[in-house]
C-alpha positions, -999 to 999 in steps of 0.1 A, spaced: 583 -458 -657 613 -440 -669 627 -410 -649 618 -385 -676 581 -394 -674 582 -393 -636 597 -358 -637 570 -345 -660 542 -360 -640 556 -346 -607 561 -312 -624 525 -311 -637 511 -321 -603 529 -293 -586 518 -268 -612 482 -280 -607 485 -275 -569 499 -240 -573 473 -231 -599 445 -244 -577 457 -224 -548 459 -192 -568 425 -199 -585 409 -204 -551 422 -171 -538 412 -153 -570 377 -168 -568 373 -155 -533 384 -120 -544 360 -120 -573 329 -134 -555 333 -125 -518 321 -97 -496 344 -68 -489 350 -58 -453 375 -33 -437 392 -44 -405 411 -23 -380 446 -34 -371 471 -30 -342 509 -25 -347 534 -53 -348 571 -56 -360 573 -59 -399 605 -78 -407 616 -114 -410 652 -121 -421 643 -152 -440 611 -141 -457 618 -104 -464 595 -75 -456 559 -81 -446 535 -65 -423 522 -87 -394 485 -78 -391 470 -81 -357 433 -72 -357 410 -59 -331 388 -89 -338 417 -112 -330 409 -107 -293 373 -116 -284 362 -107 -249 335 -131 -241 318 -106 -218 313 -83 -248 307 -106 -277 278 -130 -272 280 -166 -284 254 -189 -300 232 -215 -284 226 -197 -251 263 -194 -243 258 -158 -235 272 -163 -200 302 -139 -195 334 -159 -191 320 -192 -202 349 -212 -217 337 -248 -214 327 -248 -250 361 -234 -262 395 -250 -264 429 -243 -281 427 -252 -318 389 -251 -320 374 -236 -351 349 -207 -345 329 -186 -368 328 -149 -360 296 -131 -372 305 -96 -385 284 -65 -383 294 -30 -394 300 -1 -370 291 35 -378 324 41 -396 320 10 -419 345 -12 -401 337 -49 -396 331 -56 -359 323 -88 -340 287 -93 -331 284 -130 -323 306 -160 -319 293 -192 -335 304 -228 -329 287 -240 -361 287 -222 -394 259 -196 -394 235 -194 -423 227 -163 -444 251 -139 -428 287 -126 -431 312 -144 -409 349 -152 -406 363 -186 -400 389 -186 -373 410 -209 -350 414 -203 -313 452 -200 -306 448 -189 -270 425 -183 -241 433 -156 -215 417 -147 -183 399 -164 -154 363 -177 -155 360 -168 -118 364 -131 -126 343 -134 -158 370 -117 -178 380 -142 -205 394 -134 -239 397 -157 -269 428 -152 -291 418 -160 -327 436 -163 -361 418 -160 -394 446 -168 -419 451 -131 -428 477 -122 -402 506 -113 -426 509 -93 -458 541 -94 -479 553 -60 -492 582 -50 -515 616 -48 -499 619 -18 -476 582 -10 -475 575 -29 -443 593 -5 -420 577 25 -438 542 11 -432 551 5 -395 564 40 -392 531 54 -405 513 33 -379 535 46 -351 531 81 -363 494 78 -355 480 70 -389 453 43 -391 465 12 -409 435 -9 -420 430 -39 -442 403 -44 -468 395 -81 -470 372 -101 -491 352 -129 -473 337 -158 -493 305 -177 -484 325 -202 -462 341 -175 -440 375 -176 -457 392 -142 -460 417 -129 -485 435 -95 -482 426 -72 -510 442 -39 -500 462 -23 -473 449 11 -463 467 40 -445 443 67 -433 417 53 -457 439 55 -488 451 24 -506 488 16 -503 503 13 -538 533 -9 -545 
């Protein structure tokens, strides 16, 4: 095969990969369920990638004494079923203010309910004291913003304004960030 044909084939393959990734995210945005999640503050700047907001969610720290698990694992502090890198499925309910809140941790995908797919990145606590917390990532922990806006958003957060995220969750528990909200209003870029 000549080098020109090889170049065209590789280029087309890369374009298909990027197009597929974009189409997958767009499909989730169009067909998924919208949920608003509360965040907690973190530093917004990376010298190599530019401005972005690191989003740490209240649902990223799951206290096993407060959030029950499936299959009779409702024993506070029970960690024998969880390990670093494990995939979990967090069932979501809505609180009185309309925020998505954890209501059950599943080890297998639940049927007929809204859930987020996450990966355990840490386990803190001591099973003897029954105070164990799972640290979980859902793939929506950073949001890129135009240059100079990351610090502005963080300033709003430190000034006491609520910074929330509106996400869309598909039927497989995958989430895509739709909007960044400050005090309930959409941040426009």
